[in-house]
C-alpha positions in Angstrom: 14.9 -53.3 -46.0 17.3 -50.4 -46.9 14.8 -48.0 -45.4 15.0 -49.8 -42.1 18.8 -49.5 -42.1 18.7 -45.8 -42.9 16.3 -45.2 -40.0 18.5 -47.2 -37.7 21.6 -45.1 -38.8 19.7 -41.9 -38.3 18.7 -42.9 -34.8 22.2 -43.9 -34.0 23.5 -40.6 -35.2 20.9 -38.7 -33.2 21.7 -40.7 -30.1 25.5 -40.1 -30.4 25.0 -36.3 -31.0 22.6 -35.9 -28.1 24.9 -38.0 -25.8 27.8 -35.6 -26.8 25.7 -32.6 -26.0 24.6 -34.0 -22.6 28.1 -34.9 -21.6 29.3 -31.3 -22.2 26.5 -30.0 -20.0 27.1 -32.3 -17.1 28.7 -30.9 -14.0 30.8 -33.7 -12.3 31.6 -33.3 -8.6 34.1 -35.0 -6.4 32.4 -33.8 -3.2 30.4 -36.4 -1.3 27.7 -33.9 -0.4 26.8 -33.5 -4.1 26.5 -37.2 -4.6 23.8 -37.4 -2.0 21.5 -34.9 -3.8 18.6 -35.8 -6.1 19.5 -33.0 -8.5 23.0 -34.4 -9.1 21.6 -37.8 -10.2 18.9 -36.2 -12.3 21.5 -34.6 -14.6 22.4 -38.1 -15.7 18.9 -39.0 -16.9 19.5 -37.7 -20.5 22.4 -40.2 -20.7 20.0 -43.1 -20.2 17.6 -41.7 -22.8 20.3 -41.4 -25.4 21.5 -44.9 -24.6 18.0 -46.3 -25.1 17.7 -44.5 -28.4 21.1 -46.0 -29.4 20.0 -49.5 -28.6 16.8 -48.9 -30.5 18.8 -47.9 -33.6 21.1 -50.9 -33.3 18.1 -53.2 -33.0 16.5 -51.7 -36.1 19.7 -52.0 -38.1 20.1 -55.7 -37.1 16.4 -56.3 -37.8 16.1 -57.6 -34.2 12.5 -58.4 -33.1 13.2 -56.5 -29.9 13.5 -53.2 -31.8 9.8 -52.3 -31.3 10.1 -52.9 -27.5 13.3 -50.8 -27.2 11.7 -47.9 -29.1 8.6 -48.2 -27.0 10.6 -47.9 -23.8 12.3 -44.8 -25.3 9.0 -43.3 -26.2 7.5 -44.0 -22.8 10.5 -42.5 -21.1 10.2 -39.3 -23.1 6.5 -39.1 -22.4 7.0 -39.7 -18.7 9.7 -37.0 -18.4 7.4 -34.5 -20.3 4.4 -35.4 -18.2 6.2 -35.2 -14.9 7.6 -31.8 -15.9 4.2 -30.5 -16.8 2.7 -31.7 -13.5 5.6 -30.1 -11.6 6.9 -33.3 -9.9 10.3 -33.5 -11.5 11.9 -30.7 -13.5 12.9 -31.6 -17.1 16.6 -32.2 -17.2 16.9 -32.5 -21.0 17.3 -28.8 -21.5 15.6 -26.6 -24.1 16.6 -24.6 -27.1 16.9 -20.9 -26.4 17.7 -18.1 -28.9 
């Protein structure tokens, strides 16, 4: 069962690192007009993805039977964001690595 705890710790670390990266890239606005735009709320989507990965890591470490479900939701969300970006419906708000 040590492998399970190591995987959980790795997922927790990845979730915290990505959450930190996403927080630094977020543009917060105090103007009411910005709050009413779809683009403003889509910049918070990566937060939810990182939080889902964090919960999946916690569930794996605690050997909770809900861990498979939490990771399945995380995987589905990543697949959905990628598919919607490829189709052109919603732009990918996760960012990409550029040299």
